[in-house]
N, CA, C and O atoms as a DFTB+ gen file, in Angstrom:
352 C
 N C O
     1  1      -9.915       3.896       0.796
     2  2      -8.828       2.941       0.692
     3  2      -7.528       3.645       1.096
     4  3      -7.220       4.729       0.600
     5  1      -6.786       3.029       1.981
     6  2      -5.521       3.581       2.443
     7  2      -4.390       3.156       1.518
     8  3      -4.319       2.000       1.101
     9  1      -3.506       4.098       1.199
    10  2      -2.352       3.807       0.363
    11  2      -1.090       3.842       1.210
    12  3      -0.893       4.777       1.987
    13  1      -0.239       2.843       1.073
    14  2       1.034       2.779       1.770
    15  2       2.147       2.912       0.741
    16  3       2.181       2.170      -0.240
    17  1       3.040       3.837       0.956
    18  2       4.128       4.063       0.016
    19  2       5.154       2.944       0.106
    20  3       5.552       2.550       1.202
    21  1       5.578       2.437      -1.030
    22  2       6.626       1.416      -1.075
    23  2       7.972       2.116      -1.056
    24  3       8.159       3.127      -1.733
    25  1       8.912       1.581      -0.284
    26  2      10.233       2.183      -0.159
    27  2      11.306       1.171      -0.515
    28  3      11.308       0.066       0.029
    29  1      12.232       1.521      -1.427
    30  2      13.306       0.582      -1.762
    31  2      14.348       0.522      -0.655
    32  3      14.442       1.426       0.175
    33  1      15.128      -0.554      -0.652
    34  2      16.181      -0.713       0.352
    35  2      17.445       0.043      -0.021
    36  3      18.141       0.553       0.857
    37  1      17.751       0.123      -1.304
    38  2      18.961       0.795      -1.758
    39  2      18.647       1.633      -2.994
    40  3      17.496       1.707      -3.424
    41  1      19.670       2.260      -3.561
    42  2      19.502       3.042      -4.784
    43  2      19.211       2.111      -5.962
    44  3      19.816       1.047      -6.089
    45  1      18.287       2.522      -6.809
    46  2      17.928       1.738      -7.992
    47  2      18.309       2.533      -9.233
    48  3      18.002       3.720      -9.339
    49  1      18.972       1.878     -10.159
    50  2      19.272       2.479     -11.452
    51  2      19.027       1.395     -12.488
    52  3      19.846       0.490     -12.651
    53  1      17.908       1.482     -13.184
    54  2      17.500       0.416     -14.080
    55  2      16.939       1.004     -15.363
    56  3      16.401       2.111     -15.358
    57  1      17.062       0.272     -16.456
    58  2      16.472       0.665     -17.727
    59  2      15.609      -0.467     -18.234
    60  3      15.949      -1.637     -18.056
    61  1      14.495      -0.135     -18.863
    62  2      13.588      -1.146     -19.369
    63  2      12.936      -0.685     -20.657
    64  3      13.364       0.299     -21.260
    65  1      11.914      -1.387     -21.071
    66  2      11.231      -1.110     -22.328
    67  2       9.755      -0.836     -22.079
    68  3       9.189      -1.291     -21.085
    69  1       9.137      -0.091     -22.986
    70  2       7.695       0.099     -23.025
    71  2       7.209      -0.616     -24.273
    72  3       7.773      -0.435     -25.351
    73  1       6.162      -1.428     -24.136
    74  2       5.668      -2.214     -25.256
    75  2       4.256      -1.800     -25.638
    76  3       3.457      -1.383     -24.799
    77  1       3.978      -1.927     -26.909
    78  2       2.654      -1.631     -27.442
    79  2       1.773      -2.858     -27.272
    80  3       2.175      -3.967     -27.624
    81  1       0.576      -2.665     -26.737
    82  2      -0.377      -3.754     -26.554
    83  2      -1.372      -3.726     -27.704
    84  3      -2.165      -2.793     -27.828
    85  1      -1.324      -4.756     -28.543
    86  2      -2.232      -4.823     -29.690
    87  2      -3.694      -4.869     -29.240
    88  3      -4.545      -4.202     -29.829
    89  1      -3.983      -5.643     -28.210
    90  2      -5.369      -5.789     -27.768
    91  2      -5.938      -4.480     -27.219
    92  3      -7.109      -4.174     -27.441
    93  1      -5.125      -3.714     -26.509
    94  2      -5.587      -2.440     -25.957
    95  2      -5.332      -1.278     -26.914
    96  3      -5.833      -0.174     -26.699
    97  1      -4.565      -1.519     -27.955
    98  2      -4.149      -0.504     -28.916
    99  2      -3.558       0.717     -28.202
   100  3      -3.934       1.860     -28.466
   101  1      -2.617       0.435     -27.287
   102  2      -2.000       1.507     -26.506
   103  2      -0.616       1.078     -26.025
   104  3      -0.307      -0.109     -25.926
   105  1       0.202       2.081     -25.733
   106  2       1.517       1.844     -25.127
   107  2       1.308       1.735     -23.624
   108  3       1.547       2.695     -22.892
   109  1       0.869       0.586     -23.167
   110  2       0.486       0.469     -21.766
   111  2       1.222      -0.617     -20.995
   112  3       0.837      -0.932     -19.869
   113  1       2.255      -1.187     -21.563
   114  2       2.974      -2.264     -20.873
   115  2       4.396      -1.793     -20.563
   116  3       5.187      -1.547     -21.474
   117  1       4.709      -1.672     -19.294
   118  2       6.061      -1.343     -18.849
   119  2       6.712      -2.622     -18.357
   120  3       6.145      -3.320     -17.517
   121  1       7.881      -2.938     -18.862
   122  2       8.616      -4.124     -18.422
   123  2       9.711      -3.668     -17.458
   124  3      10.617      -2.927     -17.839
   125  1       9.617      -4.118     -16.216
   126  2      10.609      -3.766     -15.214
   127  2      11.597      -4.909     -15.040
   128  3      11.241      -6.079     -15.183
   129  1      12.832      -4.562     -14.733
   130  2      13.879      -5.547     -14.520
   131  2      13.742      -6.182     -13.137
   132  3      13.061      -5.653     -12.258
   133  1      14.396      -7.317     -12.966
   134  2      14.350      -8.094     -11.726
   135  2      14.823      -7.270     -10.525
   136  3      14.313      -7.444      -9.418
   137  1      15.793      -6.375     -10.734
   138  2      16.344      -5.596      -9.621
   139  2      15.292      -4.695      -8.967
   140  3      15.381      -4.411      -7.772
   141  1      14.307      -4.249      -9.732
   142  2      13.246      -3.437      -9.153
   143  2      12.422      -4.266      -8.177
   144  3      12.055      -3.784      -7.105
   145  1      12.130      -5.509      -8.543
   146  2      11.338      -6.366      -7.680
   147  2      12.114      -6.826      -6.454
   148  3      11.511      -7.136      -5.427
   149  1      13.426      -6.876      -6.542
   150  2      14.201      -7.226      -5.355
   151  2      14.227      -6.061      -4.361
   152  3      14.369      -6.279      -3.158
   153  1      14.091      -4.835      -4.854
   154  2      14.050      -3.666      -3.973
   155  2      12.646      -3.395      -3.431
   156  3      12.490      -2.838      -2.344
   157  1      11.637      -3.790      -4.189
   158  2      10.244      -3.649      -3.766
   159  2       9.606      -5.037      -3.724
   160  3       8.806      -5.361      -4.601
   161  1       9.934      -5.862      -2.735
   162  2       9.419      -7.235      -2.694
   163  2       7.897      -7.307      -2.592
   164  3       7.306      -8.338      -2.912
   165  1       7.253      -6.218      -2.146
   166  2       5.788      -6.220      -2.057
   167  2       5.156      -6.412      -3.432
   168  3       4.049      -6.941      -3.531
   169  1       5.845      -5.987      -4.497
   170  2       5.302      -6.103      -5.847
   171  2       5.155      -7.556      -6.301
   172  3       4.519      -7.820      -7.321
   173  1       5.734      -8.497      -5.559
   174  2       5.603      -9.908      -5.887
   175  2       4.316     -10.513      -5.330
   176  3       3.970     -11.648      -5.655
   177  1       3.612      -9.758      -4.497
   178  2       2.372     -10.247      -3.892
   179  2       1.261     -10.185      -4.940
   180  3       0.738      -9.109      -5.230
   181  1       0.908     -11.320      -5.500
   182  2      -0.029     -11.362      -6.621
   183  2      -1.461     -10.994      -6.230
   184  3      -2.232     -10.542      -7.077
   185  1      -1.819     -11.178      -4.984
   186  2      -3.179     -10.871      -4.550
   187  2      -3.325      -9.420      -4.087
   188  3      -4.442      -8.966      -3.841
   189  1      -2.224      -8.691      -3.965
   190  2      -2.279      -7.305      -3.519
   191  2      -2.633      -6.392      -4.688
   192  3      -2.419      -6.734      -5.851
   193  1      -3.167      -5.246      -4.361
   194  2      -3.478      -4.236      -5.373
   195  2      -2.489      -3.090      -5.207
   196  3      -2.175      -2.689      -4.086
   197  1      -2.004      -2.569      -6.319
   198  2      -1.054      -1.467      -6.300
   199  2      -1.568      -0.343      -7.189
   200  3      -2.311      -0.580      -8.142
   201  1      -1.173       0.856      -6.873
   202  2      -1.515       2.004      -7.696
   203  2      -0.269       2.853      -7.855
   204  3       0.765       2.570      -7.249
   205  1      -0.366       3.883      -8.661
   206  2       0.773       4.778      -8.824
   207  2       0.288       6.198      -8.984
   208  3      -0.881       6.441      -9.282
   209  1       1.185       7.123      -8.786
   210  2       0.931       8.541      -9.012
   211  2       2.040       9.031      -9.921
   212  3       3.218       8.922      -9.581
   213  1       1.680       9.558     -11.050
   214  2       2.660      10.061     -11.999
   215  2       2.492      11.569     -12.097
   216  3       1.390      12.053     -12.358
   217  1       3.570      12.317     -11.890
   218  2       3.536      13.767     -11.977
   219  2       4.611      14.216     -12.954
   220  3       5.761      13.786     -12.874
   221  1       4.220      15.085     -13.875
   222  2       5.169      15.624     -14.854
   223  2       5.223      17.136     -14.676
   224  3       4.188      17.802     -14.672
   225  1       6.419      17.673     -14.531
   226  2       6.613      19.112     -14.385
   227  2       7.141      19.673     -15.696
   228  3       8.106      19.151     -16.255
   229  1       6.523      20.717     -16.179
   230  2       6.861      21.293     -17.482
   231  2       8.163      22.084     -17.488
   232  3       8.732      22.332     -18.551
   233  1       8.639      22.483     -16.306
   234  2       9.906      23.224     -16.263
   235  2      10.618      22.954     -14.940
   236  3      10.029      22.430     -13.994
   237  1      11.884      23.320     -14.895
   238  2      12.710      23.022     -13.718
   239  2      12.264      23.806     -12.487
   240  3      12.453      23.344     -11.362
   241  1      11.673      24.985     -12.685
   242  2      11.217      25.773     -11.539
   243  2      10.096      25.045     -10.786
   244  3      10.093      25.005      -9.556
   245  1       9.143      24.470     -11.534
   246  2       8.062      23.710     -10.898
   247  2       8.609      22.489     -10.164
   248  3       8.169      22.172      -9.059
   249  1       9.564      21.812     -10.780
   250  2      10.168      20.637     -10.156
   251  2      10.917      21.021      -8.884
   252  3      10.790      20.343      -7.864
   253  1      11.691      22.095      -8.933
   254  2      12.433      22.546      -7.754
   255  2      11.486      22.928      -6.617
   256  3      11.775      22.664      -5.450
   257  1      10.367      23.543      -6.954
   258  2       9.380      23.909      -5.934
   259  2       8.830      22.656      -5.251
   260  3       8.706      22.613      -4.027
   261  1       8.504      21.646      -6.044
   262  2       7.990      20.392      -5.483
   263  2       9.045      19.685      -4.639
   264  3       8.719      19.109      -3.601
   265  1      10.296      19.720      -5.066
   266  2      11.378      19.117      -4.276
   267  2      11.489      19.814      -2.929
   268  3      11.720      19.168      -1.907
   269  1      11.325      21.131      -2.926
   270  2      11.333      21.886      -1.669
   271  2      10.213      21.450      -0.740
   272  3      10.418      21.324       0.467
   273  1       9.030      21.220      -1.297
   274  2       7.886      20.749      -0.499
   275  2       8.184      19.367       0.069
   276  3       7.923      19.110       1.244
   277  1       8.732      18.472      -0.761
   278  2       9.063      17.122      -0.299
   279  2      10.134      17.151       0.787
   280  3      10.074      16.371       1.737
   281  1      11.110      18.041       0.652
   282  2      12.195      18.122       1.629
   283  2      11.676      18.553       3.003
   284  3      12.225      18.150       4.029
   285  1      10.629      19.365       3.022
   286  2      10.065      19.833       4.291
   287  2       9.280      18.743       5.004
   288  3       9.151      18.773       6.228
   289  1       8.754      17.779       4.251
   290  2       8.009      16.672       4.839
   291  2       8.992      15.560       5.178
   292  3       9.368      14.774       4.308
   293  1       9.401      15.493       6.410
   294  2      10.448      14.542       6.805
   295  2      10.007      13.086       6.726
   296  3      10.854      12.203       6.595
   297  1       8.714      12.812       6.800
   298  2       8.254      11.429       6.727
   299  2       7.914      11.018       5.294
   300  3       7.498       9.884       5.057
   301  1       8.084      11.913       4.358
   302  2       7.798      11.626       2.953
   303  2       8.950      10.822       2.343
   304  3      10.119      11.144       2.554
   305  1       8.615       9.783       1.594
   306  2       9.647       8.998       0.924
   307  2      10.048       9.688      -0.372
   308  3       9.337      10.566      -0.861
   309  1      11.173       9.293      -0.918
   310  2      11.679       9.897      -2.133
   311  2      10.914       9.381      -3.347
   312  3      10.538       8.210      -3.392
   313  1      10.682      10.245      -4.330
   314  2       9.991       9.800      -5.542
   315  2      10.919       8.992      -6.440
   316  3      12.142       9.059      -6.316
   317  1      10.325       8.239      -7.332
   318  2      11.072       7.492      -8.343
   319  2      11.066       8.339      -9.608
   320  3      10.005       8.775     -10.056
   321  1      12.227       8.573     -10.182
   322  2      12.310       9.322     -11.434
   323  2      12.186       8.379     -12.613
   324  3      12.846       7.341     -12.651
   325  1      11.357       8.724     -13.562
   326  2      11.145       7.918     -14.756
   327  2      11.414       8.813     -15.958
   328  3      10.748       9.835     -16.127
   329  1      12.370       8.447     -16.784
   330  2      12.684       9.189     -18.000
   331  2      12.178       8.396     -19.189
   332  3      12.396       7.186     -19.254
   333  1      11.516       9.039     -20.123
   334  2      10.994       8.385     -21.313
   335  2      11.894       8.713     -22.497
   336  3      12.280       9.866     -22.684
   337  1      12.230       7.701     -23.299
   338  2      13.109       7.861     -24.456
   339  2      12.463       7.267     -25.694
   340  3      11.729       6.282     -25.607
   341  1      12.732       7.857     -26.831
   342  2      12.375       7.247     -28.107
   343  2      13.635       6.646     -28.685
   344  3      14.642       7.338     -28.839
   345  1      13.590       5.360     -29.006
   346  2      14.766       4.672     -29.514
   347  2      14.712       4.568     -31.035
   348  3      13.629       4.547     -31.621
   349  1      15.855       4.503     -31.659
   350  2      15.934       4.354     -33.124
   351  2      15.699       2.926     -33.535
   352  3      15.728       2.613     -34.725
């Protein structure tokens, strides 16, 4: 199966919530704001299948190394940064 990277049109800065799913007994529901879907209109295609790749770096040196690798690949799109927070 071929994967095509989705690319936004402009800079995205959005905050959302993670919800607990009682039926799955897991924190598996991410709620994205409307602005994300306006930047990635492909996500509105209900019959399409999408996947994701999540990478977590344990320290800044590993992250900087990966950024260097991405910078060398000129056809590589920019990653989306996701920060996780615990709210009071």
